[in-house]
N, C-alpha and C positions, 0 to 999 in steps of 0.2 A: 682768633679769627671772628668770633661772635661779638657783635657790637651790642652794648647794653641799650635798653630802651630808655628814652628820655624821661627825666624825673618830672612828673606832673605837678609835684608840690613846690618846685623851685621856679620862681618867676624871674623874668629878665627886666632890667631897668631900661633897655633900649626899645623893646617891642611889648605891646600889651598882651596879656595872657589870652589865649584863644578861648578858654572856657568862660571868661568874663564877658565875651561878646556874643555868645551863642545862647540859644534857649535851653536851659538845663532840663526842661521837661520833654525835649525832643526824644522820640522813641529810640532813635539810633544811639544817642548818648546814654540813655538808660540801659540799652542792651550792652554797650561797652562797659558799663559799671557791673553788669551781672555776669559777664563772661569771666571765668577765672584765668586771666592771662598768665599768672604765675605758674599755674599747672602746665600750660602749653610750653612756656619757656623752659621749665624743668624737664619736660619730656623730650624736647627737641635739642636741648643744649648738648647732649652727648653726640649728636650728629655733626657738630662743628669742630674744626681743628683749632688748636691754640697758636698756629703759625700763619703767616701770610697777612694779606690786607684784611682789615675788619670787614665782615659781611654786613648786610643790612640787618636791622633789629628783627628778632623773631616776631614781635607783636606787629610790626609793620607788614611783614610778608604774610603772616597768618590773617591779619585784618584785610589785606588786599584779596586774599583767596576767598574769604567769606563774602566780601563786597562783590566780587566777580559774579558769583551765583545769586547773591541776594538781589542785585540790580540787573542781572542778565546782560553782562557786558563782556566784550572780548578783552584780552590783555592790553592791547594797544589803546582802546577807548578808555579803559579803566584808569590807566595812569594819567591820561589827559583830563578826565573828569575829576580825578583826585586833586589836581592843582586848582581846579575851579571851585570845588565844594569844600568849605571849611568843616562841615560835619563829617565828611569822609576822613579828613586829616585828624580831627579829634578822636574819631573811632579807632584810628590806627596808632594813637598814643602821642600825637604831636601836641606840644604846648604853645607853639607860636605858628602863625600862618606862614606856610612855605610857598615860595615862588618857583621852585624847580620841581621837575618830575621826581617822584619818590624813588624810582629805579627804572632801569631799562625794561621794556616788556619781556625780553628774553630771561630776565632774572626770575620771573614767575615760573618759567619752565624749569630752571635750575632748582628752585625751591621745591617744586613738586617732585622732582627726581630725588632730592635730598631726603625728604621725610617719607616718601613712598605711600603706598596704600595704608600701611599700619598707622602712619602719622595722621592721615585724613580720617581714619576710623576713630582716632582720639578726638578730633574736632567734632565728629558726629556724636560721640558720647557726651561731649560738653553740651551740645545743643539739646540732648535728652535730659541731662541732669538739671537744666534750668527749670524744668517742670516738677521736679521732686517726685513725690509719691503719686502724683496724678498720672505719670507715665507708666505706672505698674498696675495695669488692669488684668483681671483674670482672663478676659477674652480678647483676642487679637484677630485682625483680618490680614490675610496674606493673598497676594496676587502677583502674577508675572506680566511683564510687558517686554517690548523690544526696544533696546537702546540703539538707534540707528547710527551707523558710522558715517563720517563725512566723505562718502564716495559716490560717484555717479552710478547709474544703473548698469550693472556689468553685462556685457555681451561678448561673444567670442571674437568678433571683428575688432572690438575696442581693445581687448586684452592683447590680441596679436599685434596691433599697431603699437601698443606700449612696449612690447618686447622688442620690436624692430627698432623703435626710437632709442631705447636704452642700450641695445646692443651696438648700434652705430656710435652712440656717445661713448661707450666703454672702449670701442676700437680706436676712436680718435684720441682719447685720453692717453692710451698706451702706445700710440704710434703705429697701429696696424693698418696697412693699406688694403682696403676692400676692393675687390674687382667691380662690384656694383653696390650702390647704396639703395637702389630701388625707390628713390625718392619720388620720381614722377609716376611710376606705376602704383605706388602706395596711395598717392593722392587720387588717382583715377579709381582705384579699387574702393577707396572710401566713399566716393560718390555712388558707386554701384551698390553699396550696402545700404544706402538710404532707402527708407520705405520698403525694406525687404520683405515684410509680411504681406504686401499687396500681391494679389495673384499674378499680375503682369510682371512684377519685379522679382518674384521668388526665385526663379531659376538663375537669373543673372546674379542675384545677391548670394546665392549658395556657392556659385563658382568663385565669386570674389573672396568669400570667407576662406574657401579651400586654398586659394592662391596666397592669401595673407599668411595662412598657417605654414605653407611651404616656404615662403620667404623667411619667416621668423625662425623656422627650424634650420634653414641653411646658415643664417647669421650666427645662431648659437653654436653650431658645429664648427664654423670658422673660428670663433673665439676660443673654443676648447682646443683647437689645433695650434693656433698661432700665439696664444698668450704664453709668456714665460711661466715656468713652474711656480715661482714665488708669487707672481701676480695671480695666477690661476687659483692658488690656495686662498688668496684674499677674496676672490669673487666666486668661490665654489658654491656658497650658499645661494647666491643670486642666480647662478646658472642652473643649479638644481631646481630652483623654484620655476624658472622659465621652462625647463624640460617637463616638469610635473604638470604645468598648465597646458603645455602642448599635447600631452599624452592623455589628459582626462577626457572622459566621454560624458554623454548627456546624463546618463542615469548613475554615474559613479557617486559614491559617498565621499564625504570630507573633501569636497571640491574647493578650489581656490577661486575667490571672487574678486580679489584685489591684490595687486603686486605689493603695494606699500602697507596693506593691512591684511596679511594672509590668514590671520586667526579668525576672521569673521565668518559667519555662516548664514544660510538663507532660512527664513522662517515665514510660515504662512499662518496668519491669525484669523483668516476668514473674513477680512474686511473687504467690503465692496469697492471702496475707493483706492485701496492699496493691497493688491493681492499678495505681493512678496515684499519682505523687508529684510535688509542686510545689515547685520550688526551682531550684538550679543544679547542673550536673555538676561533680564534684570528682574529680581524679586524684591517686592516692597512689602514691609510689615508695618502695620499701624495699629494703634489701640482702637477698640471698637467705638467708644463713646467720645473720647477727647480728640481723636484724629491726630495724635502725635506719632510721627514716624520713628519707630524704635529699631528698625532693621532695613538695610539696603545692601544687596549682594548681587554681583554679576557672575555669570558662568561662562567659561571658555568653551563649553560644549552644549549642543542643543539637546539637552536631556529632558525627560518627561517631567512635568511640573511636580508630581508626587515625589520624585527623586531629589528635588531641591530642598525638601523640608528639613532633613537632618542638618544640613549646613546653615540654613536660614535660622532655625531655632537655636543652633549653637552660637551664631553671631549675636542673637538677642540676649542669650545668657552671658556672653562675653562682654557686651556693652553695659548691661544693667545688673548682672549677677542675680537674675531671677528667671524663672521658667513659667510662661503662661500656662493656664490649665486647659484652655480651649482655643483652638485655631479654626477660624471660619474661612473656608475656601470655596471656590466654585467647582463645577463638575470636572474641570480639567485635572483635578487632584485625585481622581478616582484611583483606588489601589492602596491607600494608606488610611488606617483608622486610628493609629496612635504612633507617636514618636516619643519614646521615653515616657515622661509624665504628662505629655500634652496630647489631648484627644483631638482628632481631626474630624471636623463636621463639614459635610457638603450637603447641598439641597437634594432632597429625595422625597418621594411620596410618603405621606404618613401611614402608619400602620392602621389596620381596620379598627382596632380597639382603642386608638388614641382619643383622648378627650379633646373637646373644642378649645379648652384653655391651653392645652399643650400645643395644639395646632397653631393657635394665634401667637403663642410665645415664639415658636420656631419661625413662623413667617416674619414676625417683627425682627428676630435676630438676623435673618438672612437679608432683610431689607437694609439693616444697618451694614451688613457686609458689602452690599452694593455701593456703599459710600466710598469705597477705595478707588472706584473707577474715576470719579471727578478729581480725586487727589492726584492720581497718575496723570490725568489731563493737565492739571496745573503744573506739575513737575516738568512736563514737556513744553508747555507754552511759556511759563514764567521763569523757570530755574534751569534752563539749558540742558534738559534731558532729551529734548526733541531730536537734536542732532549733536553727536559728540565729535568735537574737533581735536581731542587729545589723542596722542599716538599710542598704539599698542593696547594690550589687554589691561595693563596697569592703568592706562588712561581711562579705560571703561570703568574700572572700579572707583577711581578718584572722582570722575565726573558724576557717577551715580551717588556716591556718599555725600559729596558736597551739595548736590541738588536736594537730597533729603535733609541735610543740615540747614540749608537755606530755608526750606519749608518750615522747619521747627523755629528758626530764628524769627522769621516773618510772623509766625503764629504767636510767638511770645510778645513781639512788638504790638500786634493788634490787641492782645489781651491787656497789655499795659495801658494802651490808649483807652480801651473800654473802661477799665477801672478808674483811670484818671478823670475821664469825663463824667462818670457816675459820681465820683467824689465832688467834682466841680458843680454838678447839678444839685447835689445835696446841700452844698454851701449856699448856692443861690436861693434855694427854697427856704433854708433856714434864715437867710437875710431878709427875704420878703415877709416871712411870718413875723420876724422881730419888728420890722417896720410897721406892719399892720397892727401889732400889739401896742406899739408906742402911739400910733395914731388914734387908737380907740381909748 
């Protein structure tokens, strides 16, 4: 089932070789040479069957997954850009310019499901290995952020309307005749809930929300009575989710904020422009000086930041087989001073007998720690961490790790360009000195 990658050493007499037409110094082509594609193919080959139609090459699908976050593109736009951009094609292992789409956009989803979060953790480890010993620093910086899910701001009225719509759809699909669909009344109640926080509209909006809840509860009970037993078993999970949402109160814990993403939770980070965020907590670990991301982990529960440290440091050890000596964190990590062999340092007032040199050293250290904040900002704005469109908690893990891997790949490409232009500048200076010597 697994299709082999094209042989880049074998040329065709019908079409010119793609590498002969491109700039060999392009940073994307240099990155393609540095990535150990054979390692990824060996790791993912066991996930493919030996029967059926041959699948797409592993290098093609892994390369598309990297380009998706590296260029901040959706699956649909990515496959279209791939046809237009020869550097994308060369990065994915093509030897000749292709005129057709590399795959259907849905194949990207199948590939993500095939290799799972463990497979994408291997791609993250590959992005770290490119830097060698530079990625193994004694001190690391750790911080958490919110990876928002692609949902609208949840309100009770909105969730009740969704339950009503899905209940009517389920009844029609299985041939259940409802006495009322409440379509006209629901449209009117939707108008009443608009601007519900205004003092003049608050009473009317409250009554409309209660009525929507009553209608949703009636339809759910009708489905539970009328659906056949075999069909009821198939929809038991959805109906239980509807009932749980209808029964939850304002101050309950573990509330449901989305029917299609029930695992997300509400977090308040104290931001003035965004009081509440709905998604999952994401922890980022980077080296203090080189700014290489060596760990990225999402959490399915809204736990205290200090409780995330054992899992975060375990992932760092799993990815690189080394344990940092010091982890620099902000004050949100109060409560932990050590995790195994790693000391946890947070900003705090110096002791009275502390020397000025020690105070300056600690101040400089925590100023370096603050550098993780712009890194998280770039992950959100440039590498698709700002809003996650992948489904489920597994999608949260995949999106986070690929955003971190894309940061490392982009950093490696910038370092290559810096070294290349430094070498080019050296050659130009050497040439000018030689010409000046000959002229004299």
